C-alpha positions in Angstrom: 135.7 73.7 110.8 135.1 74.5 107.1 131.6 75.4 105.9 129.6 75.7 102.6 129.0 79.0 100.9 125.4 79.7 99.7 126.6 78.4 96.2 127.5 75.1 97.7 131.1 75.4 97.3 133.4 74.7 100.2 134.7 77.7 102.0 138.1 78.2 103.3 138.3 76.8 106.9 137.9 79.6 109.5 139.1 79.4 112.8 137.4 81.5 115.4 139.4 80.2 118.5 136.7 77.7 119.3 134.0 80.0 120.1 136.6 82.6 121.6 138.7 80.2 123.7 142.1 81.5 124.3 144.6 80.6 121.6 147.6 78.5 122.9 150.6 76.9 121.3 148.6 73.5 121.0 145.9 75.4 119.2 148.6 76.5 116.5 149.7 73.0 116.1 146.1 71.7 115.8 145.4 74.4 113.3 148.5 73.3 111.4 147.0 69.7 111.3 143.5 70.8 110.1 145.1 73.0 107.4 143.6 76.2 109.1 145.9 79.3 108.2 147.3 81.1 111.3 146.9 84.8 111.7 149.6 87.0 113.3 150.3 90.6 113.7 152.6 92.7 115.7 151.4 95.0 118.3 153.1 97.5 120.7 150.4 99.1 122.7 147.0 98.1 124.4 144.6 100.0 121.8 146.3 98.0 118.9 146.1 94.7 120.8 142.6 95.3 121.3 141.9 96.0 117.8 143.7 93.1 116.5 141.9 90.8 118.8 138.5 92.1 117.9 139.5 91.7 114.0 140.0 87.7 115.0 143.9 87.6 115.0 145.1 84.3 116.3 148.5 85.6 117.7 150.1 88.9 118.4 153.9 89.5 118.3 155.4 92.1 120.5 158.4 92.3 118.0 161.6 94.1 118.5 160.7 95.9 115.3 159.1 98.3 118.0 162.8 99.7 117.9 162.1 101.4 114.3 158.2 101.6 114.2 157.9 103.4 117.6 161.0 104.3 119.3 163.0 105.8 116.5 165.9 103.5 116.4 167.6 102.8 112.8 167.4 99.1 113.4 166.3 96.6 116.2 169.6 96.3 117.6 169.4 99.0 120.3 166.1 98.0 122.0 166.4 96.8 125.6 164.8 94.2 127.8 163.1 96.9 129.7 161.6 98.7 126.8 160.4 95.2 125.5 158.9 94.5 128.8 157.1 97.9 128.9 155.4 97.1 125.5 154.5 93.5 126.3 152.9 94.7 129.4 151.0 97.2 127.5 149.9 94.7 124.8 148.7 92.2 127.3 146.3 94.6 128.8 144.7 94.7 125.4 144.4 90.9 125.1 141.9 88.0 126.5 142.1 85.6 123.7 145.1 85.8 121.2 148.2 84.0 121.9 150.9 86.8 123.1 154.6 86.3 121.6 157.5 88.3 123.0 160.7 89.1 121.0 163.8 88.5 122.6 166.1 91.4 121.8 169.7 91.6 120.8 172.0 90.1 123.5 169.4 89.0 125.9 169.7 85.3 125.2 172.9 84.7 122.9 175.8 84.9 125.5 174.4 82.7 128.3 171.7 80.0 128.4 170.9 80.8 132.0 170.8 84.5 131.3 168.4 83.7 128.4 166.2 81.7 130.7 166.0 84.5 133.0 165.2 87.1 130.7 162.5 84.8 128.8 160.9 84.0 132.1 160.5 87.8 132.7 158.5 88.0 129.7 156.1 85.2 131.0 156.2 86.2 134.6 156.1 90.1 134.5 154.9 90.6 130.9 152.3 88.1 130.8 153.4 86.6 127.5 152.7 83.1 126.5 155.8 82.3 124.7 159.1 84.2 123.5 160.8 84.3 120.0 164.4 84.5 119.2 166.4 84.4 116.1 169.0 81.8 114.8 169.5 78.3 113.9 172.1 75.8 115.1 173.8 78.3 117.4 170.5 78.9 119.6 169.6 75.2 119.7 171.0 74.7 123.1 169.3 77.9 124.4 166.0 76.8 122.9 166.5 73.5 125.1 167.4 75.6 128.0 164.2 77.8 127.8 162.1 74.5 127.3 163.6 73.2 130.2 162.0 75.9 132.5 158.7 75.8 130.5 159.2 78.7 128.2 157.5 78.0 125.1 159.9 79.2 122.2 159.3 80.3 118.5 162.2 80.1 116.3 163.1 82.7 113.5 165.1 81.7 110.4 166.0 83.2 107.0 166.5 87.0 107.3 167.2 87.4 110.9 167.2 91.4 111.5 169.6 91.1 114.5 172.2 89.7 112.2 171.7 92.3 109.6 175.2 93.5 109.7 176.5 90.0 109.3 174.0 89.4 106.5 175.1 92.5 104.8 171.8 94.0 104.7 168.1 93.1 104.5 168.4 90.4 101.8 166.3 87.5 100.9 168.0 84.3 102.3 168.2 80.7 100.9 168.5 81.4 97.3 171.7 79.3 96.8 171.0 75.6 97.1 173.4 75.2 99.9 172.0 78.3 101.7 168.5 76.6 101.2 169.6 73.1 102.6 171.3 75.0 105.7 168.0 76.8 106.6 166.0 73.6 106.1 168.6 71.8 108.4 168.3 74.3 111.0 164.3 74.3 110.9 164.7 70.5 111.9 167.2 71.2 114.5 165.0 73.8 116.1 162.1 71.5 116.0 164.3 68.9 117.7 165.4 71.5 120.4 161.7 72.1 121.2 160.3 75.1 119.6 156.5 75.3 119.3 156.7 77.2 115.8 159.0 78.7 113.4 158.9 82.1 111.5 160.5 82.3 108.2 161.4 85.6 107.0 162.4 86.5 103.2 163.1 83.1 101.9 161.8 81.9 98.6 158.4 80.5 98.6 159.6 76.9 97.5 162.0 76.7 100.3 159.4 77.7 102.8 156.8 75.1 101.3 159.7 72.4 101.8 160.3 73.5 105.1 156.6 73.4 106.3 156.2 69.9 104.9 159.3 68.5 106.6 158.4 69.9 110.1 155.5 69.1 112.3 155.4 72.6 114.1 153.7 75.4 112.4 155.6 77.8 110.3 154.9 81.5 110.1 155.8 83.2 107.2 156.8 87.0 106.4 158.0 87.3 102.9 158.1 83.6 102.6 155.3 82.9 100.1 151.8 81.4 100.5 152.7 77.8 101.7 153.5 78.5 105.4 151.0 77.5 108.1 150.4 81.2 108.9 151.5 84.5 108.2 152.9 87.7 110.3 153.1 91.2 109.2 154.4 94.5 111.1 150.9 96.1 111.8 152.4 99.6 111.1 153.4 98.5 107.7 150.0 96.8 106.6 148.3 99.8 108.1 150.3 102.3 106.2 151.5 104.1 109.5 155.4 103.8 108.3 157.1 106.3 106.0 158.0 105.4 102.5 156.9 102.7 100.3 156.4 99.1 101.6 158.8 96.1 100.9 157.6 93.6 98.3 156.2 91.4 100.8 154.0 93.8 102.3 150.4 94.5 101.3 148.9 97.8 102.7 145.4 97.2 103.7 144.9 100.9 104.6 146.8 104.4 104.7 146.5 105.5 108.0 149.5 107.9 108.1 148.3 109.9 105.3 144.9 110.1 106.8 146.5 111.2 110.0 148.7 113.9 108.6 145.5 115.3 106.7 143.4 115.3 110.0 146.3 117.2 111.8 146.7 119.7 108.9 142.8 120.2 109.2 143.2 120.8 112.6 146.1 123.2 112.5 144.3 125.2 109.8 140.9 125.4 111.9 142.7 126.5 115.1 144.7 129.2 113.2 141.8 130.4 111.4 139.6 130.7 114.6 137.2 128.0 113.6 138.1 125.6 116.4 136.8 125.3 119.1 133.5 126.3 118.0 130.4 126.9 120.5 129.8 123.1 120.2 133.2 122.4 121.6 132.8 125.0 124.4 131.3 125.3 127.9 128.9 127.9 129.3 127.6 128.7 132.7 124.6 127.5 133.6 121.7 130.0 133.1 
């Protein structure tokens, strides 16, 4: 799927969804096999989903990060199934090609495999998602098997798992010690054996992510895991500069939309107070 540049050099392979055909979990495996990088972003509403798809994104994640980016919570823990479903439905309305993945919120899958299957099924049946994502390794492998049993595609998530932030002692890089790295690598193989269709690797050393990517046959999607994963995912609000404060180390800001929005709103306030808006061009008159 690669092509040559004008200079004759071989260009990086570009995956265009086979002429805009819908991206599936099988598509992602095919991309890994061909060495084509997978692009993934979060979205929480219909307009953002439409923009992501127009930009050529392969997969869209309705992350539980919506808790902090849109709902004002201090962590991902408080967001509920109903809140997540609301946003999954909105994003679905903006997509026609990209693969839609829904995050399973905290306590929607950990306690009971049957309840996990019901909740995951709601994301597919009511929300229109194509897959779900859940965090954890050995402890969630039986749950992954239960979901696969009822035909729910599952993305795993290893490394820094935000729902376990209190147990981990904060948002820290995981897998730096040899024993921790080996545990994460083992859990990746366990998740693959349980039936996941992809694995998100968050905040782990690039060398560990490269090792896992080589060991497993399913695609790896990195976030703060270096360049060797089969694909990358970022929180859209972070990469667009919509969040307050500086970005974390692994985030590249491709725009600074929050600053632009603040300036535009300040201009609006000033013009209203000065009587410059609305002007004649923004007002209606009676027909003559």
